[in-house]
C-alpha positions as CSV (number, residue, x, y, z in Angstrom):
1,F,-22.8,7.8,51.0
2,G,-20.5,8.7,48.1
3,S,-18.1,5.9,48.8
4,R,-20.8,3.2,48.5
5,I,-22.0,4.2,45.1
6,E,-20.0,2.4,42.4
7,L,-18.2,5.1,40.5
8,P,-16.2,5.1,37.2
9,R,-12.5,4.5,37.6
10,A,-11.5,7.4,35.5
11,P,-11.2,10.8,37.4
12,P,-14.7,12.4,37.0
13,P,-15.1,16.0,35.7
14,P,-16.0,18.7,38.2
15,T,-19.7,18.3,37.4
16,S,-20.0,14.6,38.0
17,L,-22.1,12.8,40.6
18,A,-19.0,11.3,42.1
19,F,-17.7,14.8,42.7
20,H,-21.0,15.9,44.2
21,L,-21.4,12.9,46.6
22,R,-17.7,13.0,47.6
23,L,-18.2,16.6,48.3
24,T,-21.3,16.0,50.4
25,C,-19.2,13.5,52.5
26,S,-16.4,16.1,52.8
27,S,-19.0,18.5,54.1
28,V,-20.1,16.1,56.8
29,V,-16.4,15.6,57.7
30,G,-16.0,19.4,57.9
31,F,-19.2,19.8,60.0
32,A,-17.9,17.3,62.5
33,M,-14.7,19.1,62.6
34,A,-16.3,22.5,63.1
35,R,-18.8,21.2,65.7
36,S,-16.8,18.6,67.6
37,N,-19.4,18.4,70.4
38,N,-21.8,16.7,68.0
39,A,-20.8,13.0,68.2
40,L,-23.4,11.9,65.7
41,F,-21.9,14.0,62.9
42,C,-18.4,12.9,64.0
43,W,-19.4,9.3,63.4
44,L,-21.0,10.2,60.0
45,A,-17.7,12.1,59.3
46,L,-15.7,8.9,59.9
47,A,-18.1,7.0,57.6
48,C,-17.4,9.6,54.9
49,V,-13.6,9.8,55.3
50,G,-12.9,7.2,52.7
51,A,-14.9,9.2,50.1
52,A,-13.5,12.5,51.1
53,S,-9.9,11.7,51.4
54,A,-9.4,9.1,48.6
55,P,-12.1,9.7,45.9
56,D,-11.3,6.7,43.8
57,Q,-10.9,3.9,46.3
58,G,-13.4,4.2,49.3
59,V,-12.5,2.9,52.7
60,R,-10.5,-0.3,53.0
61,R,-12.0,-3.3,54.7
62,D,-8.8,-3.8,56.7
63,C,-9.5,-0.4,58.3
64,L,-13.0,-1.5,59.2
65,E,-11.7,-4.6,60.9
66,G,-8.5,-3.3,62.3
67,S,-5.0,-1.9,61.3
68,C,-6.6,1.5,60.9
69,P,-4.8,4.8,60.9
70,P,-4.9,6.4,64.4
71,Q,-7.3,9.1,63.4
72,L,-9.9,6.5,62.2
73,A,-9.4,4.0,65.0
74,G,-11.3,3.8,68.3
75,D,-9.7,4.8,71.6
76,D,-8.5,1.2,72.2
77,G,-7.0,0.9,68.7
78,T,-9.9,-1.2,67.3
79,G,-11.1,-0.7,63.8
80,L,-14.0,1.5,62.9
81,L,-16.5,-1.4,62.5
82,Q,-15.8,-2.6,66.0
83,V,-16.4,0.9,67.3
84,V,-19.7,1.2,65.5
85,R,-20.7,-2.2,66.9
86,Q,-19.8,-1.0,70.4
87,Q,-22.1,1.9,69.9
88,A,-24.9,-0.3,68.7
89,A,-24.5,-2.7,71.6
90,A,-24.9,0.2,74.0
91,S,-28.2,1.2,72.4
92,P,-31.4,0.1,74.2
93,N,-33.1,-0.2,70.8
94,V,-30.5,-2.6,69.4
95,G,-28.9,-4.5,72.3
96,S,-26.0,-6.9,71.8
97,A,-27.9,-9.9,70.5
98,D,-26.4,-9.7,67.0
99,N,-24.5,-7.4,64.7
100,H,-26.3,-8.0,61.4
101,G,-28.0,-4.6,61.3
102,T,-24.8,-2.9,62.3
103,D,-22.9,-4.6,59.6
104,A,-25.6,-3.7,57.0
105,L,-25.4,-0.1,58.1
106,V,-21.6,-0.1,57.8
107,D,-21.9,-1.7,54.4
108,I,-24.2,1.1,53.3
109,F,-21.6,3.7,54.2
110,F,-18.5,1.9,53.1
111,G,-19.3,-0.7,50.4
112,E,-17.0,-3.3,49.1
113,P,-13.2,-2.7,49.4
114,K,-11.4,-1.6,46.3
115,K,-7.8,-1.8,45.2
116,P,-5.9,1.1,46.9
117,Q,-4.2,3.7,44.8
118,A,-1.4,6.0,45.6
119,A,-2.7,9.2,47.2
120,G,-1.7,12.4,45.4
121,R,1.0,10.7,43.3
122,H,4.2,11.8,45.0
123,C,2.5,13.8,47.8
124,K,1.5,12.7,51.3
125,V,-0.2,15.7,52.9
126,E,-3.0,16.3,55.5
127,A,-6.1,18.1,54.4
128,L,-5.2,21.2,56.4
129,D,-1.8,21.4,54.6
130,C,-3.9,22.2,51.5
131,L,-4.9,25.5,53.0
132,D,-1.4,26.7,51.9
133,L,-1.4,27.8,48.2
134,K,2.1,26.4,47.6
135,T,1.0,23.0,48.8
136,Q,-2.1,23.2,46.5
137,K,0.1,23.9,43.5
138,K,2.7,21.3,44.4
139,C,0.2,18.6,45.3
140,P,-2.9,19.3,43.1
141,E,-4.2,15.7,43.3
142,A,-3.7,15.3,47.0
143,C,-5.5,18.6,47.5
144,E,-8.3,17.7,45.1
145,V,-11.0,17.4,47.8
146,L,-10.5,20.9,49.1
147,Q,-10.8,22.3,45.6
148,E,-13.9,20.3,45.0
149,M,-15.5,21.7,48.1
150,V,-14.9,25.1,46.6
151,D,-16.4,24.1,43.3
152,L,-19.5,22.9,45.1
153,A,-20.8,26.5,45.0
154,K,-20.7,26.4,41.2
155,S,-23.4,23.7,41.2
156,G,-22.2,21.1,38.8
157,R,-24.6,18.2,38.4
158,S,-24.6,14.8,36.6
159,P,-27.2,13.5,34.1
160,N,-27.0,10.1,35.9
161,V,-28.3,11.5,39.2
162,K,-31.7,9.8,39.2
163,K,-30.2,6.3,38.6
164,A,-27.7,6.7,41.4
165,R,-30.3,8.2,43.7
166,S,-32.6,5.3,43.1
167,K,-29.8,2.8,43.8
168,L,-29.0,4.5,47.1
169,T,-32.6,4.7,48.2
170,S,-33.1,1.0,47.3
171,R,-30.1,-0.1,49.3
172,L,-31.3,1.9,52.3
173,Q,-34.8,0.4,52.0
174,S,-33.4,-3.2,51.9
175,M,-31.2,-2.7,54.9
176,T,-33.8,-0.9,57.0
177,E,-36.5,-3.4,56.2
178,Q,-34.2,-6.3,57.2
179,R,-33.3,-4.5,60.4
180,F,-37.0,-3.8,61.2
181,K,-37.8,-7.5,61.0
182,E,-34.9,-8.4,63.2
183,L,-36.0,-6.0,65.9
184,N,-39.6,-6.8,65.6
185,A,-39.7,-10.7,65.5
186,G,-40.1,-10.9,61.7
187,K,-42.9,-8.4,61.3
188,S,-43.2,-6.5,58.1
189,S,-42.5,-2.8,58.2
190,P,-45.5,-0.5,58.5
191,D,-47.0,1.7,55.8
192,W,-45.5,4.8,57.2
193,F,-42.0,3.3,56.6
194,H,-42.5,3.4,52.9
195,D,-43.7,7.0,53.1
196,A,-40.5,7.9,55.0
197,L,-38.4,6.4,52.3
198,I,-40.2,8.4,49.7
199,A,-39.4,11.5,51.7
200,F,-35.8,10.4,51.9
201,D,-35.7,9.9,48.2
202,G,-37.2,13.4,47.7
203,A,-34.6,14.9,49.9
204,L,-31.8,13.3,47.9
205,A,-33.5,14.7,44.8
206,K,-33.3,18.2,46.3
207,L,-29.7,17.7,47.3
208,M,-28.8,16.8,43.7
209,A,-31.1,19.3,42.1
210,G,-30.0,20.8,38.8
211,P,-29.0,24.4,38.3
212,E,-32.4,25.3,36.8
213,E,-34.3,24.1,39.9
214,E,-31.8,26.1,42.1
215,R,-32.4,29.3,40.2
216,A,-36.1,29.0,40.6
217,K,-35.6,29.6,44.4
218,P,-32.9,32.1,45.1
219,N,-30.6,30.7,47.9
220,P,-28.7,33.2,50.0
221,H,-26.4,30.4,51.4
222,L,-23.3,29.0,49.8
223,T,-25.1,25.7,49.1
224,N,-28.5,24.1,49.3
225,L,-27.3,21.3,51.6
226,G,-28.9,22.3,54.9
227,Y,-32.6,21.6,54.5
228,P,-32.5,18.3,52.5
229,L,-29.8,16.8,54.7
230,T,-31.8,17.8,57.8
231,V,-34.9,16.1,56.3
232,V,-32.9,12.9,55.8
233,E,-31.5,13.1,59.3
234,S,-34.8,13.6,61.0
235,I,-36.3,10.6,59.2
236,L,-33.4,8.4,60.1
237,F,-33.7,9.6,63.7
238,Q,-37.4,8.8,63.7
239,L,-36.6,5.3,62.4
240,N,-34.1,4.8,65.2
241,L,-31.4,4.3,62.6
242,T,-29.2,7.0,64.1
243,N,-29.1,4.8,67.3
244,L,-27.1,2.2,65.4
245,I,-24.3,4.8,65.4
246,L,-25.0,6.9,68.5
247,D,-27.6,6.6,71.3
248,I,-29.4,10.0,71.1
249,P,-31.9,10.6,73.9
250,G,-35.4,10.6,72.4
251,D,-37.2,12.0,75.5
252,T,-36.1,15.7,75.2
253,V,-38.1,18.5,73.6
254,H,-35.2,18.9,71.2
255,A,-35.5,15.3,70.0
256,E,-39.3,15.6,69.8
257,L,-39.0,18.6,67.5
258,Y,-37.0,16.5,65.0
259,M,-39.4,13.5,65.2
260,N,-42.4,15.8,64.6
261,F,-40.5,17.4,61.7
262,A,-40.1,14.0,60.1
263,R,-43.9,13.3,60.6
264,V,-44.7,16.6,58.9
265,C,-42.5,15.7,56.0
266,E,-44.2,12.3,55.7
267,L,-47.8,13.7,55.9
268,H,-47.4,16.8,53.8
269,G,-44.3,16.2,51.7
270,W,-40.8,17.1,52.6
271,D,-40.8,20.2,50.3
272,S,-44.3,21.4,51.3
273,S,-44.9,24.8,52.8
274,M,-45.8,23.2,56.1
275,A,-42.5,21.3,56.3
276,H,-40.5,24.4,55.5
277,A,-42.5,26.4,58.1
278,F,-41.8,23.8,60.8
279,Y,-38.1,23.7,59.9
280,E,-37.8,27.5,60.1
281,R,-39.5,27.8,63.5
282,G,-38.4,24.6,65.2
283,I,-35.3,23.2,63.5
284,Y,-33.3,25.9,61.8
285,L,-30.0,26.8,63.6
286,T,-30.6,24.2,66.4
287,G,-28.2,21.5,67.6
288,E,-25.2,23.5,69.0
289,Q,-25.6,21.8,72.3
290,G,-25.8,18.3,70.8
291,P,-27.6,16.1,68.3
292,P,-29.9,16.0,66.4
293,V,-28.6,19.0,64.6
294,D,-29.6,21.3,61.7
295,A,-27.3,20.2,58.9
296,G,-27.1,23.7,57.6
297,W,-24.2,24.2,60.1
298,L,-22.1,22.7,57.3
299,E,-22.1,26.1,55.7
300,P,-19.5,27.8,57.9
301,F,-17.0,25.0,57.2
302,L,-17.6,25.2,53.4
303,S,-17.4,28.9,53.4
304,T,-14.1,28.9,55.3
305,A,-12.7,26.3,52.8
306,K,-13.8,28.5,49.9
307,V,-12.1,31.6,51.4
308,Y,-8.7,29.8,51.8
309,A,-8.9,28.0,48.5
310,T,-10.2,30.7,46.2
311,K,-9.3,34.0,48.0
312,S,-5.9,32.9,49.4
313,G,-7.3,33.2,52.9
314,L,-7.8,36.9,52.6
315,H,-10.7,38.8,54.4
316,T,-12.3,42.1,53.9
317,Y,-11.4,44.7,56.6
318,R,-10.9,48.4,56.7
319,K,-8.0,49.6,58.8
320,V,-7.8,52.9,60.6
321,P,-6.1,55.1,58.0
322,L,-2.8,56.8,58.5
323,K,-2.2,60.5,58.2
324,G,0.6,63.0,58.6
325,W,3.2,61.7,56.2
326,P,6.2,61.3,56.2
327,T,5.8,60.6,59.9
328,P,2.3,59.1,59.9
329,S,0.0,58.2,62.8
330,Y,-3.4,56.7,62.9
331,D,-6.4,59.0,62.1
332,Y,-8.2,58.8,65.4
333,N,-11.2,60.7,64.0
334,F,-11.9,57.9,61.6
335,A,-15.3,56.1,62.3
336,V,-16.2,58.6,65.0
337,Y,-19.7,60.0,64.6
338,K,-22.0,62.3,66.5
339,L,-24.4,60.7,68.9
340,P,-27.7,62.7,68.9
341,D,-28.0,64.8,72.0
342,C,-30.3,63.7,74.7
343,N,-31.9,65.8,77.5
344,R,-35.0,66.1,79.6
345,T,-37.2,67.1,76.6
346,K,-35.7,64.7,74.1
347,K,-34.5,61.3,75.3
348,L,-32.6,58.9,72.9
349,K,-33.7,55.3,72.9
350,I,-31.4,52.7,71.3
351,G,-32.5,49.3,70.3
352,L,-29.8,46.7,70.8
353,V,-29.8,43.1,69.6
354,S,-27.2,40.4,68.9
355,D,-26.8,37.1,67.0
356,W,-30.0,38.1,65.2
357,A,-29.5,38.0,61.4
358,S,-31.0,34.6,60.6
359,G,-34.1,35.5,58.5
360,S,-36.3,33.2,60.7
361,P,-39.9,34.2,61.4
362,Q,-39.2,34.6,65.1
363,A,-36.2,36.9,64.3
364,I,-38.4,39.1,62.2
365,Q,-41.0,39.1,64.9
366,L,-38.4,40.2,67.4
367,I,-37.5,43.4,65.6
368,Q,-41.2,44.1,65.1
369,E,-41.6,44.0,68.8
370,M,-38.5,46.3,69.2
371,K,-40.2,48.8,66.8
372,K,-43.1,49.0,69.2
373,E,-40.7,50.5,71.8
374,N,-40.2,53.6,69.5
375,V,-36.4,53.3,69.3
376,D,-34.4,56.0,67.6
377,M,-31.6,53.8,66.3
378,V,-30.7,50.1,66.1
379,L,-27.4,48.5,66.9
380,H,-26.6,44.9,66.0
381,L,-23.7,43.1,67.7
382,G,-22.9,40.7,64.9
383,D,-23.5,37.2,63.3
384,T,-25.3,36.7,60.1
385,Y,-26.1,33.0,59.6
386,Y,-24.8,30.8,58.5
387,S,-21.6,32.4,57.1
388,G,-22.3,36.1,56.3
389,T,-22.4,35.5,52.5
390,P,-23.5,38.6,50.5
391,G,-26.9,36.9,50.0
392,E,-27.4,36.2,53.7
393,A,-26.3,39.7,54.6
394,R,-28.8,41.2,52.3
395,Q,-31.8,38.9,52.9
396,F,-31.3,38.3,56.6
397,F,-30.1,41.7,57.7
398,L,-30.6,44.6,55.3
399,E,-34.0,43.7,53.9
400,P,-35.7,42.9,57.2
401,M,-34.3,46.0,58.9
402,R,-35.5,48.2,56.2
403,A,-38.9,46.5,55.9
404,V,-39.6,46.9,59.6
405,F,-37.9,50.2,60.5
406,G,-37.8,52.0,57.1
407,E,-34.9,53.4,55.2
408,K,-34.4,56.5,57.5
409,M,-33.8,54.6,60.7
410,P,-30.0,54.7,61.7
411,V,-28.9,51.1,61.7
412,L,-25.3,50.2,62.6
413,Q,-23.5,46.9,63.3
414,V,-20.3,45.2,64.2
415,P,-19.4,41.8,62.8
416,G,-19.2,38.5,64.6
417,N,-17.3,35.4,63.6
418,H,-20.1,34.2,61.3
419,D,-19.9,37.4,59.3
420,Y,-16.3,36.6,58.4
421,Y,-16.6,32.9,57.5
422,D,-17.4,33.8,53.9
423,G,-14.7,36.5,53.9
424,G,-16.6,39.5,55.2
425,Q,-17.6,41.1,52.0
426,G,-21.3,40.7,52.7
427,F,-21.0,42.7,55.9
428,F,-19.3,45.6,54.2
429,D,-21.7,45.6,51.3
430,V,-24.5,46.1,53.7
431,I,-22.9,48.9,55.8
432,D,-22.0,50.7,52.6
433,E,-25.6,50.6,51.4
434,L,-26.9,51.7,54.8
435,G,-24.4,54.6,54.8
436,Q,-24.1,55.0,58.5
437,Q,-20.6,53.8,59.1
438,E,-17.3,53.5,57.3
439,A,-15.7,50.5,59.0
440,S,-16.5,47.4,61.1
441,F,-16.0,49.4,64.3
442,F,-17.3,52.9,65.3
443,C,-17.6,55.4,68.1
444,L,-20.8,57.4,68.7
445,R,-20.0,60.4,70.8
446,G,-22.4,62.9,72.4
447,K,-22.6,65.4,75.2
448,Y,-22.9,62.9,78.0
449,W,-22.3,59.5,76.5
450,Q,-20.2,57.7,74.0
451,I,-20.8,54.2,72.5
452,L,-17.6,52.4,71.5
453,A,-18.3,49.3,69.3
454,I,-15.3,47.1,68.3
455,D,-14.8,44.3,65.8
456,T,-13.8,41.1,67.5
457,G,-15.0,38.9,64.7
458,L,-12.1,39.5,62.4
459,L,-9.7,37.3,64.3
460,D,-12.2,34.5,64.8
461,N,-12.8,33.7,61.1
462,L,-11.6,30.1,60.8
463,N,-14.2,27.3,61.1
464,L,-12.0,24.3,60.7
465,N,-11.8,23.1,64.3
466,I,-11.0,19.4,64.6
467,A,-11.4,17.2,67.7
468,M,-9.7,14.1,66.3
469,G,-6.1,12.8,66.3
470,S,-3.4,12.8,68.9
471,E,-3.4,15.1,71.9
472,E,-0.7,17.2,70.3
473,M,-2.8,17.6,67.1
474,K,-5.9,18.6,69.2
475,R,-3.7,21.1,71.0
476,Q,-2.5,22.6,67.7
477,L,-6.1,23.0,66.5
478,E,-7.5,24.6,69.7
479,N,-9.8,27.6,69.5
480,V,-7.8,30.7,70.1
481,M,-8.9,33.8,72.0
482,T,-9.9,36.7,69.7
483,F,-8.5,40.2,70.1
484,L,-8.1,43.4,68.1
485,P,-5.5,44.1,65.5
486,E,-3.0,46.9,66.2
487,D,-4.8,49.7,64.3
488,Q,-8.2,49.1,65.9
489,Y,-6.7,48.5,69.4
490,K,-4.9,51.8,69.4
491,W,-7.9,53.5,67.9
492,A,-10.2,52.1,70.6
493,R,-7.9,52.9,73.5
494,H,-7.7,56.5,72.1
495,Q,-11.5,56.8,72.1
496,L,-11.6,55.6,75.7
497,K,-9.0,58.2,76.6
498,V,-11.0,61.0,74.9
499,G,-14.2,59.9,76.6
500,K,-12.4,60.0,80.0
501,N,-10.9,63.5,79.4
502,K,-14.3,64.8,78.3
503,G,-16.1,63.3,81.4
504,L,-18.3,61.1,79.2
505,K,-19.8,57.8,80.3
506,T,-18.7,54.9,77.9
507,I,-20.7,51.9,76.8
508,M,-18.6,49.3,75.0
509,M,-20.1,46.8,72.6
510,S,-18.7,43.8,70.7
511,H,-19.7,40.4,69.4
512,H,-17.4,38.3,71.6
513,Q,-17.4,38.0,75.4
514,L,-14.8,39.5,77.7
515,F,-15.7,36.5,80.0
516,S,-18.2,33.7,80.3
517,R,-19.8,31.6,83.0
518,A,-20.5,28.5,80.9
519,Y,-17.5,28.3,78.5
520,G,-13.7,28.6,78.4
521,M,-12.5,31.4,76.2
522,G,-9.9,29.3,74.4
523,V,-6.2,29.3,74.6
524,P,-3.9,32.3,73.7
525,N,-1.8,30.3,71.2
526,A,-2.5,27.4,68.8
527,D,-0.7,26.6,65.6
528,V,-3.5,26.3,63.1
529,K,-5.4,29.4,64.2
530,E,-2.2,31.5,64.2
531,A,-1.2,30.1,60.8
532,S,-4.6,31.0,59.4
533,T,-3.9,34.7,60.0
534,I,-0.7,34.7,57.9
535,P,-2.3,35.5,54.5
536,D,-4.0,38.6,55.9
537,R,-0.9,39.7,57.7
538,M,1.3,39.2,54.7
539,H,-1.1,41.2,52.5
540,Y,-1.4,43.9,55.1
541,T,-5.1,43.4,55.7
542,Y,-4.1,44.1,59.3
543,F,-1.1,43.9,61.5
544,T,-0.6,42.3,64.9
545,N,2.2,40.9,67.0
546,E,-0.1,39.9,69.7
547,F,0.7,36.2,69.4
548,E,4.3,36.9,70.6
549,T,2.8,37.5,74.1
550,K,2.4,34.1,75.7
551,S,-0.1,33.0,78.2
552,E,2.1,33.5,81.3
553,A,2.6,37.2,80.4
554,L,-1.2,37.8,80.1
555,P,-3.6,38.7,82.9
556,G,-4.0,35.7,85.2
557,H,-0.5,34.4,84.3
558,L,-1.9,31.0,83.5
559,G,-0.2,28.1,81.7
560,P,-0.4,27.7,77.9
561,D,-3.1,24.9,78.0
562,A,-5.4,26.7,80.4
563,K,-8.8,27.8,79.0
564,P,-9.8,30.5,81.5
565,P,-13.3,32.0,81.8
566,V,-11.8,35.3,80.8
567,N,-10.5,36.3,77.4
568,T,-7.0,37.2,78.7
569,R,-5.9,38.7,75.4
570,L,-8.9,41.1,75.4
571,L,-8.3,41.8,79.1
572,G,-4.7,42.6,78.2
573,Q,-5.8,45.1,75.6
574,F,-8.4,46.5,78.0
575,P,-7.0,46.0,81.5
576,E,-8.8,46.7,84.8
577,E,-7.4,50.2,85.1
578,V,-9.1,51.0,81.7
579,L,-12.3,49.0,82.4
580,K,-13.0,51.1,85.5
581,D,-14.0,53.9,83.2
582,V,-16.4,51.7,81.2
583,T,-20.0,52.0,82.4
584,A,-21.2,48.7,80.7
585,W,-20.0,46.3,78.1
586,Y,-22.6,44.5,75.9
587,W,-21.8,41.4,73.9
588,G,-23.3,38.4,72.2
589,H,-21.8,35.1,70.8
590,E,-23.4,33.0,73.5
591,H,-27.1,32.5,72.6
592,A,-28.3,33.4,76.1
593,S,-29.1,36.4,78.3
594,L,-26.6,36.7,81.2
595,L,-26.4,39.9,83.2
596,F,-23.3,39.6,85.4
597,E,-22.2,41.0,88.7
598,P,-18.9,43.1,88.6
599,Y,-16.1,40.8,87.4
600,A,-12.5,41.0,86.1
601,G,-12.6,44.8,86.7
602,L,-15.8,45.4,84.6
603,E,-18.7,46.9,86.5
604,R,-21.4,45.6,84.1
605,G,-20.8,42.7,81.7
606,R,-24.0,42.0,79.7
607,C,-24.4,39.0,77.4
608,I,-27.4,39.4,75.0
609,G,-26.8,36.8,72.3
610,N,-30.4,35.4,72.2
611,G,-31.6,37.6,69.4
612,A,-32.6,34.6,67.1
613,I,-31.4,31.4,68.6
614,G,-32.6,30.1,71.9
615,D,-31.0,27.1,73.6
616,P,-33.3,24.0,74.0
617,A,-35.5,24.4,77.1
618,N,-34.0,21.3,78.7
619,E,-30.5,22.8,78.7
620,D,-29.2,25.0,81.6
621,V,-28.0,28.3,80.2
622,Y,-26.8,29.4,83.6
623,R,-24.6,26.4,84.1
624,T,-21.0,26.8,85.2
625,S,-17.9,25.5,83.4
626,D,-14.9,23.8,85.0
627,C,-12.6,26.6,84.0
628,D,-10.1,28.0,86.5
629,G,-11.3,31.4,87.5
630,T,-9.0,31.7,90.6
631,P,-7.2,34.8,89.4
632,W,-10.5,36.6,89.3
633,G,-12.1,35.2,92.4
634,G,-13.9,32.3,90.7
635,L,-16.5,32.3,87.9
636,P,-18.7,35.3,87.2
637,E,-22.0,35.4,89.0
638,V,-25.4,36.5,87.5
639,I,-27.3,39.3,89.1
640,P,-30.1,37.9,91.3
641,G,-33.5,38.3,89.7
642,S,-32.1,38.9,86.2
643,S,-32.7,35.5,84.8
644,I,-34.7,35.2,81.6
645,G,-37.5,32.7,81.2
646,K,-38.1,29.8,78.9
647,G,-41.0,28.5,76.8
648,D,-42.2,25.0,75.9
649,A,-39.3,24.3,73.5
650,F,-36.6,27.0,73.9
651,W,-35.2,29.6,76.2
652,N,-36.7,33.0,75.4
653,L,-35.4,35.3,72.7
654,G,-34.6,38.8,73.6
655,F,-33.5,42.4,72.9
656,V,-32.5,45.5,74.9
657,T,-33.5,49.1,74.8
658,I,-31.1,51.7,76.4
659,E,-32.7,55.1,77.0
660,L,-30.3,58.0,77.4
661,D,-31.6,60.9,79.4
662,G,-29.0,63.5,79.9
663,N,-26.1,61.9,81.9
664,S,-28.4,59.0,83.1
665,A,-29.5,55.9,81.3
666,T,-32.0,53.1,81.8
667,A,-31.6,49.7,80.2
668,K,-34.7,47.5,79.7
669,Y,-34.4,43.8,78.8
670,F,-37.2,42.2,76.8
671,Q,-38.1,38.6,76.2
672,M,-40.2,36.7,73.7
673,Q,-41.5,33.2,74.8
674,D,-42.5,30.3,72.6
675,T,-45.5,28.0,72.8
676,Y,-45.1,24.5,71.4
677,K,-48.1,22.3,70.9
678,P,-47.1,19.2,68.8
679,P,-47.5,18.5,65.9
680,K,-47.5,22.2,65.2
681,A,-44.3,24.2,65.0
682,P,-43.4,26.5,67.9
683,T,-44.8,30.1,67.8
684,W,-43.7,33.1,69.8
685,G,-45.8,35.6,71.7
686,G,-45.3,39.3,72.2
687,S,-42.4,40.8,74.1
688,S,-42.3,41.8,77.8
689,V,-39.8,43.3,80.1
690,Y,-38.0,40.9,82.5
691,F,-35.4,43.2,84.0
692,T,-34.6,46.9,84.3
693,E,-31.5,48.7,85.5
694,K,-29.9,52.1,85.7
695,L,-26.6,52.5,84.0
């Protein structure tokens, strides 16, 4: 919306309203980039491109009508306005009778054309070029937006906020009232429409809240964008205004949750305790499979931008130390700890959960259910939402774990990709305070068993994926398979060798999958992801030459554009001759429970990423991808009878207990099911076992 508000011509200071609104649009652009499967936010991103990329000129009308840059044009080369009209024409709520409402909506986003100005004086660079510090220094004006995204966290605000907010709300009201009359034969809008606009205005007020208001409610996230933007989105969705841009099915449980959230905001106030409670239980962290979507998913993009703009792209990591100078070698005793002995009289029960640290009521309830199983230690397989900021790590992981299990309970964890989006410091602050581990990886070794937990999150720390532009650009921006840096790879392989020599059974754990049934694992090489590792490698955060090994030389011998169901880089580091000595490998990342038959040389692959986020009940978590699994005999199959259940709104949440009894072990898989009775928010019942196996 920033491009529509008439801004002063002079460059605004960092605390101006122009800065804040352009930044909001930049956030939407980034969110569309990071979550390219969400078409609604991709269209909102295009609407915001003018404000984000050229702060003082907005989007040109000639781009709306035609002659648009390739990245802003439709597939057939038409201008953005024509594309929006095509979307509106396909909507059953609008039809193709006229384009007045569509034009009004476009005018809201774009406003009147202004005289173009030279971008960045003598620099013509793409946004991603600004991730390079040299480019930032050489082209400060061209890279202004990236820097402003960083400054967002410093919470600058303008004294003219109220005036601008009223102007924006008034414009939205006029447009929507006119559109309502057109769609309803001239009838006036109902009373609830006015209430919705009041809620919309209140959400904008929250979005632009001053520093004093923000300090009154400590916020663990980088920004306060998520909740108010989601309020706005839900109200627009309820008013069918999102259908002018994208036809979102309204007959799913997922859509019903957002419409009921809008009604709660209207009836009780958008900032009421009831509205927040509904958001936390029914909206928070939803939308990964499609719109509508929790706007808080903007946070990972903003955090990533902050790391590369203010921390030179450096991440926190603790390598395996060297010893034995002047001819050093890795200290393979580093991060190796004693696993408490287990025998017939004293069994050891481990609580295992992944993708859990969200702070939601159902996540807290889940570990309360785990406590009832009398576990002796807790292991978490990564992801603190949204971005692993120090505040999120403390409020969503450390404090709930201590509140439920007490300070004496051994709690260890490995990081996921979300733990590194803010740089990783939050993760290390927490493990230091817990005092159970030195690094982001560890080995627990006992008389019969060893648990080897590895850090796969470090090399999946960039949340700037873009699905726009030419095919070559898309190829350069592809998601890249994660793997281990050299120090950790050699350390992990050594621990496996020790375990084999001692006759131990090994359980491996990580955040990322070795393979998947529903998703491709990415490509081995892509320019942007590889380039994003350069700062860490140049500053010796870690070392790797893994990118020099191309796809054809990896297991499966596939082409460079193939997205196999197996992470062939990880499989190259842990080949089948090594995996035959691994009893089971537990991972998360996918928000589902998938217990696989033997595959790719691994006897037991176990996905348990449903610790806090359940996919919508109308989705199929057991679907298959179109990936080529030929080198491994097809796609992985799920063990018959191991499927988890689903509730009224979501697939069930879950955790695992592994009970070690001498040289034997029993794994039990627990689930928690939701009940959803509109207009109340979903609630979850107690846990129950849905599958048991011997390891």
